[in-house]
C-alpha positions as CSV (number, residue, x, y, z in Angstrom):
1,M,37.3,18.4,57.3
2,N,40.1,19.9,55.3
3,L,40.8,23.6,55.8
4,V,41.8,23.6,51.6
5,L,41.6,21.9,48.4
6,K,44.1,21.7,45.4
7,I,41.8,20.6,42.4
8,N,44.6,19.6,40.0
9,K,48.5,18.7,40.6
10,A,49.3,21.2,38.1
11,D,47.3,23.9,39.7
12,N,49.0,27.0,41.4
13,V,46.3,28.4,43.6
14,L,44.4,26.5,46.5
15,V,40.6,26.7,47.4
16,A,39.2,27.8,50.7
17,L,36.0,25.0,52.1
18,Q,36.0,27.1,54.6
19,D,36.2,31.0,55.9
20,L,40.1,31.4,56.8
21,Q,41.3,34.6,58.4
22,A,43.9,37.2,57.7
23,G,47.3,35.8,59.4
24,Q,46.1,32.2,59.9
25,Q,48.3,29.2,59.0
26,V,47.5,26.7,56.8
27,A,49.1,23.4,56.3
28,F,48.9,21.6,52.8
29,E,51.0,18.7,51.7
30,G,54.0,19.5,53.5
31,E,53.9,23.4,53.7
32,T,52.7,26.2,55.1
33,Y,50.4,29.0,53.9
34,T,50.0,32.3,55.8
35,L,47.4,34.1,54.5
36,V,48.0,37.7,54.4
37,E,44.0,38.3,54.2
38,A,41.2,36.7,55.1
39,I,39.6,34.0,52.4
40,P,35.8,33.2,52.6
41,A,35.1,29.7,51.8
42,K,34.8,28.8,47.9
43,H,37.5,31.8,47.3
44,K,40.9,31.1,46.3
45,F,44.8,31.8,47.5
46,F,48.2,32.0,45.8
47,M,50.6,29.5,46.6
48,R,53.5,31.3,45.5
49,D,54.7,34.8,45.0
50,M,53.7,35.8,41.5
51,S,54.6,38.3,39.0
52,A,52.2,40.5,36.5
53,G,51.7,38.5,33.7
54,E,52.1,35.0,34.9
55,E,49.5,32.3,34.3
56,L,47.1,31.2,36.5
57,F,46.1,27.4,36.7
58,M,43.0,25.2,38.1
59,Y,41.5,22.1,37.3
60,G,44.3,21.7,35.5
61,V,44.0,24.3,33.3
62,L,44.7,28.0,32.2
63,V,42.0,30.1,33.9
64,G,43.5,33.2,34.1
65,K,46.6,35.7,34.4
66,V,48.1,37.9,37.1
67,Q,47.8,41.7,36.5
68,Y,50.5,42.9,38.9
69,D,52.5,41.5,41.5
70,V,50.4,39.0,44.3
71,K,51.9,37.3,47.2
72,R,51.8,34.2,48.6
73,G,48.8,33.4,50.7
74,A,46.8,36.6,49.1
75,R,43.5,35.9,47.8
76,M,42.6,35.8,44.0
77,S,40.4,38.5,43.0
78,T,38.7,40.3,39.7
79,D,41.2,43.0,40.7
80,N,44.4,41.1,40.6
81,T,43.4,38.2,37.8
82,K,41.9,38.5,34.2
83,H,40.4,36.1,32.3
84,A,42.5,33.9,30.3
85,A,42.1,30.5,28.0
86,E,44.6,28.8,25.6
87,P,44.1,28.5,21.9
88,F,42.1,25.3,20.5
89,F,42.2,23.1,17.5
90,Y,41.8,20.0,16.3
91,R,44.3,17.5,16.9
92,E,44.5,13.6,16.9
93,V,44.4,12.2,19.6
94,D,43.2,8.4,21.0
95,Y,40.8,9.3,23.8
96,K,40.6,6.5,26.0
97,W,37.9,6.0,29.0
98,E,37.0,3.5,31.0
99,A,33.1,3.2,32.0
100,P,32.5,3.0,35.8
101,D,31.4,0.1,37.4
102,V,27.8,-0.1,36.6
103,S,27.0,-3.5,37.8
104,K,24.6,-1.9,40.7
105,F,22.5,-0.3,38.1
106,K,22.6,-3.6,35.2
107,G,19.0,-4.5,34.8
108,R,17.3,-2.1,36.3
109,T,14.2,-0.1,35.1
110,F,12.4,2.9,35.6
111,N,8.9,3.0,35.0
112,G,8.0,5.5,31.9
113,Y,5.6,6.3,29.3
114,H,6.4,4.4,26.2
115,R,5.8,6.3,22.7
116,P,5.2,4.6,19.4
117,D,8.4,6.7,17.8
118,G,10.0,3.9,20.8
119,T,11.2,7.0,23.0
120,V,10.2,6.7,26.6
121,G,8.8,9.8,28.7
122,T,9.3,10.7,31.9
123,A,6.2,12.5,32.3
124,N,2.8,12.3,30.7
125,Y,1.9,16.0,29.9
126,W,-0.8,17.7,27.6
127,L,1.0,20.8,25.9
128,F,-0.6,24.4,25.2
129,I,1.8,26.1,22.3
130,P,0.8,29.6,21.1
131,T,2.2,30.7,17.7
132,V,2.4,34.1,18.7
133,F,2.5,36.3,21.6
134,C,-0.6,37.8,21.0
135,E,-2.4,34.2,22.1
136,N,-0.6,34.4,25.5
137,R,-3.5,36.1,27.2
138,N,-5.9,33.6,25.9
139,L,-3.4,30.7,27.4
140,D,-3.6,32.6,30.8
141,T,-7.4,32.4,30.6
142,I,-7.7,28.6,29.9
143,K,-4.8,27.7,32.3
144,E,-6.7,29.3,35.6
145,A,-9.7,27.7,33.9
146,L,-7.9,24.0,34.0
147,Y,-5.4,24.4,36.5
148,A,-8.2,24.1,39.7
149,E,-10.8,22.5,38.4
150,L,-8.4,19.3,37.2
151,G,-5.9,19.7,40.3
152,Y,-3.2,20.9,38.9
153,G,-2.6,23.8,40.8
154,V,-0.3,24.5,43.6
155,T,-1.0,28.2,44.6
156,D,-4.0,27.4,46.8
157,K,-1.7,28.4,49.6
158,Y,-1.0,31.9,48.9
159,R,-5.1,32.2,47.8
160,S,-5.8,31.2,51.5
161,Y,-3.5,33.6,52.8
162,T,-5.0,36.3,50.7
163,H,-8.0,35.5,51.6
164,E,-7.5,35.3,55.3
165,L,-5.5,39.1,54.9
166,V,-8.4,40.4,53.3
167,Q,-10.7,39.1,56.1
168,A,-8.6,40.5,58.7
169,F,-8.6,43.8,57.2
170,A,-12.0,43.8,56.7
171,N,-12.2,43.1,60.6
172,G,-10.2,45.7,61.8
173,E,-7.1,43.1,63.1
174,D,-3.5,43.3,63.0
175,I,-2.4,41.6,59.6
176,S,0.9,41.2,61.0
177,N,0.2,37.7,62.5
178,I,-1.9,36.0,59.7
179,S,0.2,32.7,58.9
180,L,0.9,31.1,55.6
181,H,-0.4,27.7,55.9
182,P,0.8,25.1,53.5
183,I,-1.5,23.4,50.9
184,T,0.0,20.8,48.6
185,E,-1.0,19.6,45.7
186,H,-1.5,15.8,45.9
187,K,-2.3,13.7,42.6
188,A,-5.3,12.2,44.5
189,N,-6.8,15.4,43.5
190,R,-6.9,14.7,40.0
191,V,-9.4,13.9,37.3
192,F,-6.8,12.6,35.2
193,K,-4.7,10.0,36.9
194,N,-2.4,9.3,34.6
195,V,-2.0,13.1,33.1
196,D,0.9,14.6,35.1
197,G,0.2,18.2,34.2
198,I,-1.2,20.3,31.3
199,K,1.9,23.2,30.7
200,F,1.7,26.4,28.7
201,L,4.6,27.5,26.7
202,N,3.6,31.6,26.8
203,H,6.5,33.2,24.6
204,T,7.3,36.6,23.0
205,G,8.0,35.6,19.8
206,G,6.1,34.3,16.6
207,C,5.8,37.8,14.5
208,G,7.7,41.2,14.2
209,G,11.4,40.7,15.1
210,T,13.0,38.8,11.9
211,R,12.0,35.8,9.9
212,Q,14.7,34.2,11.2
213,D,13.5,34.2,14.8
214,S,10.3,33.0,13.8
215,L,11.7,30.1,11.8
216,V,13.9,29.3,15.1
217,L,11.0,29.4,17.0
218,S,8.9,27.2,15.0
219,K,11.3,24.7,14.9
220,L,11.9,24.7,18.8
221,L,7.7,24.6,19.3
222,A,7.7,21.9,17.4
223,A,10.4,20.4,19.4
224,Y,8.5,20.5,22.5
225,A,5.5,19.0,20.6
226,N,7.2,15.9,19.7
227,H,8.9,15.9,23.0
228,P,8.6,12.2,24.9
229,N,7.1,13.6,28.1
230,V,4.3,15.2,25.7
231,A,1.1,13.5,24.4
232,G,-1.2,15.8,23.2
233,I,-1.2,19.3,21.9
234,T,-3.3,22.3,21.7
235,V,-1.9,25.5,19.6
236,L,-3.5,28.6,19.6
237,S,-2.8,31.0,16.4
238,L,-4.1,34.6,15.8
239,G,-3.8,34.0,12.0
240,C,-1.6,36.9,10.5
241,Q,1.7,36.6,12.7
242,H,4.9,35.5,10.8
243,L,5.0,32.3,12.3
244,Q,2.0,30.7,10.4
245,L,0.4,27.2,11.4
246,D,1.1,25.2,8.4
247,E,5.1,26.3,8.8
248,F,4.5,24.6,12.1
249,K,3.1,21.8,10.9
250,Q,6.2,21.3,8.5
251,E,8.5,21.7,11.2
252,L,6.3,19.1,13.3
253,L,6.1,16.5,10.3
254,L,10.4,17.1,9.2
255,R,10.7,16.1,12.9
256,D,8.6,13.0,13.2
257,P,7.1,12.3,9.8
258,N,4.7,9.9,11.6
259,F,3.7,12.0,14.5
260,N,0.1,10.6,15.7
261,K,-0.4,12.5,18.8
262,P,-3.7,14.2,19.6
263,Y,-3.6,17.9,18.2
264,F,-5.7,20.7,18.1
265,T,-5.2,23.7,16.5
266,F,-7.8,26.9,16.5
267,E,-7.0,30.5,15.1
268,Q,-8.8,33.2,16.3
269,Q,-8.8,35.5,13.2
270,S,-11.1,32.8,12.2
271,S,-13.3,31.8,15.2
272,Q,-16.5,33.5,16.2
273,S,-15.5,35.3,18.8
274,E,-13.0,35.3,21.6
275,E,-15.2,33.3,23.5
276,D,-16.2,30.3,21.3
277,L,-12.3,30.1,20.9
278,I,-11.3,29.7,24.0
279,K,-14.5,27.5,24.9
280,Q,-13.6,25.3,21.6
281,A,-10.0,24.7,22.7
282,I,-11.1,23.7,26.4
283,R,-13.9,21.1,25.1
284,H,-11.4,19.5,22.7
285,T,-8.6,19.7,25.2
286,F,-10.7,17.7,27.4
287,K,-11.7,15.2,25.0
288,G,-7.6,14.7,24.4
289,L,-7.0,14.8,28.1
290,I,-9.9,11.8,28.0
291,E,-7.7,9.6,25.2
292,I,-3.9,10.3,26.9
293,N,-5.4,9.4,30.6
294,K,-5.5,6.0,28.9
295,I,-1.6,6.1,28.8
296,E,0.0,3.9,31.5
297,R,3.7,3.9,33.0
298,A,5.6,0.7,32.1
299,P,9.1,-0.6,33.2
300,A,11.7,0.8,30.5
301,S,15.7,0.2,30.6
302,L,17.7,2.9,31.8
303,D,19.4,2.9,28.3
304,K,16.1,5.0,27.2
305,L,16.7,8.1,29.7
306,T,18.3,11.3,28.0
307,L,19.7,13.4,30.8
308,G,20.3,17.0,30.7
309,V,23.3,18.5,32.7
310,K,23.4,22.0,33.8
311,C,24.7,24.8,36.2
312,G,22.9,27.9,37.3
313,G,23.5,30.2,40.5
314,S,27.1,28.6,40.7
315,D,29.8,29.1,43.6
316,G,33.2,28.1,44.3
317,F,31.8,24.8,45.3
318,S,30.3,23.8,42.3
319,G,33.6,22.3,40.3
320,I,34.5,20.7,43.8
321,S,30.8,18.5,44.8
322,A,27.7,19.3,42.7
323,N,29.2,19.1,39.2
324,P,31.6,16.4,39.3
325,A,29.1,14.4,41.0
326,V,26.5,14.8,38.4
327,G,29.4,13.8,36.0
328,Y,29.8,10.9,38.0
329,C,26.3,9.9,37.5
330,A,26.4,11.2,34.0
331,D,29.3,8.4,33.2
332,L,27.2,5.7,34.8
333,L,24.3,6.7,32.2
334,V,26.5,6.2,29.4
335,G,27.7,3.3,30.9
336,L,24.7,1.8,30.7
337,G,23.6,3.1,27.2
338,G,21.7,6.4,27.7
339,K,22.0,9.8,26.3
340,V,23.6,13.0,28.2
341,L,23.2,16.4,26.8
342,L,25.5,19.2,28.0
343,A,24.9,22.7,26.7
344,E,25.7,26.2,27.8
345,F,28.8,27.0,25.3
346,P,29.9,30.5,26.9
347,E,30.2,28.0,30.0
348,L,32.9,25.8,27.9
349,C,35.3,28.5,27.4
350,G,38.8,27.4,28.8
351,V,38.1,24.2,28.4
352,E,37.2,24.1,24.4
353,Q,40.5,21.7,23.7
354,E,39.3,18.7,25.9
355,M,35.9,18.7,24.8
356,I,37.8,18.9,21.3
357,D,40.1,15.5,22.2
358,R,37.2,13.6,23.6
359,S,35.5,14.0,20.0
360,V,34.9,10.7,18.7
361,D,36.0,11.7,15.0
362,R,37.1,15.1,12.8
363,P,33.3,16.1,11.8
364,T,32.3,16.1,15.5
365,A,35.3,18.4,16.9
366,E,35.2,20.7,13.8
367,K,31.6,21.2,14.5
368,F,32.3,22.3,17.8
369,I,34.8,24.5,16.7
370,K,32.7,26.3,14.1
371,L,29.7,26.6,16.7
372,M,32.2,28.0,19.3
373,T,34.1,30.5,17.5
374,D,30.8,31.6,15.2
375,Y,29.2,32.3,19.0
376,D,32.1,33.9,20.2
377,A,32.5,35.9,17.4
378,M,29.0,37.0,17.3
379,A,29.5,37.8,21.3
380,H,33.1,40.1,20.3
381,R,31.3,42.0,17.5
382,D,28.4,43.1,19.6
383,G,31.3,44.7,22.0
384,S,31.0,41.6,24.6
385,G,32.6,38.0,25.1
386,F,32.5,35.0,26.6
387,F,35.0,36.3,29.5
388,M,32.0,38.7,30.5
389,N,29.8,35.4,31.5
390,P,30.3,35.5,35.0
391,S,27.5,37.2,37.1
392,P,27.9,39.2,40.2
393,G,26.6,36.2,42.3
394,N,29.4,33.8,40.6
395,I,32.0,36.2,41.3
396,K,31.0,37.0,45.2
397,D,31.2,33.0,45.6
398,G,34.6,32.5,44.0
399,L,33.9,31.8,40.3
400,I,36.6,35.0,39.4
401,T,37.1,34.4,35.6
402,D,34.9,32.5,32.6
403,A,37.6,29.8,32.8
404,I,37.3,28.9,36.3
405,K,33.5,28.9,35.9
406,S,33.8,27.2,32.8
407,A,36.8,24.2,33.7
408,G,34.0,23.2,37.0
409,A,30.9,23.6,34.9
410,A,32.4,21.1,32.3
411,L,32.7,18.6,34.8
412,K,29.2,17.9,35.3
413,A,29.1,16.0,31.9
414,G,31.6,13.4,33.4
415,R,34.5,11.7,31.3
416,S,33.0,10.1,28.5
417,P,33.7,10.7,24.7
418,V,31.7,13.7,23.2
419,V,29.6,11.2,20.3
420,D,27.5,14.4,19.0
421,V,27.1,18.3,18.6
422,L,23.7,19.7,18.1
423,N,23.1,22.9,16.9
424,Y,19.9,25.1,18.9
425,T,16.7,22.5,18.5
426,E,18.6,19.3,16.9
427,P,17.8,16.3,18.3
428,V,19.6,14.0,20.3
429,T,20.1,10.3,18.4
430,K,23.0,9.1,19.5
431,P,23.9,6.9,22.8
432,G,26.6,8.9,25.2
433,L,27.7,12.5,25.4
434,S,26.3,15.1,23.1
435,L,27.1,18.7,23.2
436,V,24.3,21.3,22.4
437,C,24.9,24.4,21.5
438,T,22.6,27.0,24.0
439,P,23.3,30.5,26.0
440,G,24.5,29.9,29.3
441,N,21.6,31.9,30.6
442,D,19.6,29.4,33.0
443,V,16.4,29.0,31.3
444,E,17.7,29.7,27.8
445,A,20.1,26.8,28.3
446,T,17.0,24.4,29.8
447,T,15.0,25.0,26.9
448,G,17.2,23.9,24.5
449,K,18.6,21.5,26.1
450,A,14.7,20.3,26.3
451,A,14.4,21.0,22.8
452,S,16.8,18.1,22.1
453,G,15.0,15.7,24.0
454,A,15.9,15.6,27.9
455,T,13.7,13.8,29.5
456,L,15.3,14.9,33.1
457,I,17.5,17.6,34.1
458,L,20.1,17.5,36.3
459,F,20.4,21.3,37.1
460,T,23.5,22.2,40.3
461,T,23.5,25.2,42.2
462,G,25.4,27.0,44.9
463,L,23.5,30.4,44.9
464,G,19.8,28.9,44.8
465,T,18.1,28.9,41.1
466,P,14.5,28.5,41.4
467,T,14.4,27.3,37.5
468,G,12.2,24.4,36.0
469,N,11.0,23.7,32.2
470,P,7.3,23.1,31.4
471,V,8.1,19.3,29.7
472,C,11.4,17.9,31.5
473,P,11.3,17.6,35.1
474,T,14.3,19.7,37.0
475,I,16.0,18.4,39.8
476,K,18.0,20.6,41.6
477,V,21.4,19.8,43.4
478,A,22.5,22.0,45.7
479,T,26.7,22.4,46.2
480,N,26.4,23.2,50.0
481,S,24.5,21.9,52.9
482,T,24.0,25.4,53.8
483,L,22.1,26.0,50.7
484,A,19.9,22.8,51.2
485,K,18.6,23.8,54.2
486,R,18.0,27.7,53.7
487,M,16.1,26.6,50.4
488,A,14.9,23.4,51.3
489,D,11.5,24.5,49.2
490,I,13.8,24.0,45.7
491,I,16.6,21.9,46.7
492,D,16.2,18.1,45.6
493,I,19.7,17.2,46.3
494,D,22.8,17.8,48.8
495,T,26.1,17.1,48.0
496,G,27.2,19.2,50.4
497,A,28.8,15.7,52.3
498,I,31.5,15.9,49.7
499,I,32.8,19.2,50.8
500,R,33.0,17.8,54.4
501,G,34.5,14.7,53.4
502,E,31.5,12.4,54.2
503,K,30.7,10.9,50.7
504,T,33.0,10.5,47.6
505,I,32.4,11.8,44.3
506,E,31.1,8.5,43.3
507,Q,29.1,7.7,46.1
508,M,27.2,10.7,45.5
509,G,27.1,10.1,42.0
510,E,25.3,6.5,42.6
511,D,22.9,8.4,44.9
512,I,21.9,11.1,42.0
513,L,21.4,8.3,39.9
514,E,18.8,6.3,42.2
515,Y,16.6,10.0,42.9
516,C,17.1,10.1,39.1
517,I,15.4,6.3,38.7
518,E,12.8,7.6,41.0
519,A,11.8,10.6,39.4
520,A,11.9,9.1,36.1
521,S,9.2,6.9,37.7
522,G,7.0,9.4,39.1
523,R,7.7,8.1,42.5
524,Q,9.8,11.3,43.5
525,V,8.7,14.4,42.1
526,P,11.2,17.0,41.9
527,K,10.6,20.6,43.9
528,A,10.3,22.7,40.8
529,V,7.4,20.3,39.2
530,Q,5.4,20.8,42.7
531,L,6.0,24.6,42.4
532,N,4.8,24.4,38.5
533,Q,8.0,25.9,37.9
534,D,7.8,26.1,33.9
535,D,10.4,28.5,32.7
536,F,11.0,28.8,29.0
537,I,12.7,31.4,26.8
538,P,13.6,30.8,23.2
539,W,16.8,32.0,22.3
540,K,16.8,34.3,19.3
541,R,20.4,33.7,18.4
542,G,21.7,37.2,19.5
543,V,24.3,37.6,22.3
544,S,23.0,35.9,25.1
545,L,25.6,34.8,27.9
């Protein structure tokens, strides 16, 4: 295994692939570097003496500027390095891209759920939607009633554990020796074999706030109702809120004028009682479940997949292992005619020019420029900015500036041309790579990505993030094997072999696509799905990085 890595020939820092000690001599490309301080794995050190104001490059792009004179072999830190990025603008570029060899996947299929509008889902869900936060409690009550009886609960092991604690306490026994016995949820226990889950979109919107917030929420909820992985919907409304049922239905029909999924609505202020509301919602939903249970998986070509790519809890290896491997998988899918969605606009800060140059035409590029500059300006008006995006965890594990984080994050989209740019909740329509305007925040980004039509999400992480999505199976890809072993209960794929030199990015990318095919077919169930990790946070279009 190599000790260090230079990502791009234009870079003037080296990445430590393992912990390096102060005074250690590191040989690389014919030169020997004596480290003036310890360099933890994932962090970077300077390749030469540098003066205050000099520019730092990683991934071949400007990522920061030196704040004071530093020595060759010194560690890059938030003290000696501050964020910097090149200005960006539209220019005529003849971008050339050659798709990778997809012969291994030609003619391959996945077993999905075919919808009347021509889309194909990777799951078959029933969805509960509240038009306002006032209905969250009723959703929780319905969820508790349905999950265990219909076989979708995954928390029995904790209930059993608590029961044993209560018994031990009642008997005067020591509770410290009570063990947690894993009880896994099996599909065989389900009443409806072809219904993969019942999902609930609890949220804090629909009333109060601004009318704009309610309008955006309505578009978001309509996008989820129309999602290829959703087969039927139950909507609960209070009655007096900003987001009215009629407005929601209008948004739904704007999205799909031929919408014909089973669809039930209940308004509490028009019902006889809360008890009657919940009883009616459960009974009608049960009838709907009987209907959607008749839908069965059938083969579909890989061009019917829509893959969202996301990173969260990133570390200094994200841009070296998991993200480029996911990017190669994305390029394979684009080469096969599929769709790929890249979001997180604050994490494109510093690589804007690349995305502009990769755009298929000027309108696409200019839409990206406008969304990006408007978002950044909004952040600055509130005393923030994209440069404040890296979290303490990111920084601790080597992502010192937002441009460093962005340059590595963008790699998960591969190298294919940008065919479209989508505002928040806009649906994907074109095969190829589309950019989706969302915050970098993990759940807000996955929420928006699913709204644009992702039917699977590849989520890379170096620190460990349990994020999932209610309607879009989310696959966790670890950047390093230490994380994959320590948090095996949430990680699906380990790309640590790239860091050790045991696999190439291309080999790992093919492995990831194989996993996606299995997950899309229901033969492989991602950990986030097993755990019912159904995170859903609507973006209110305020400053969120």
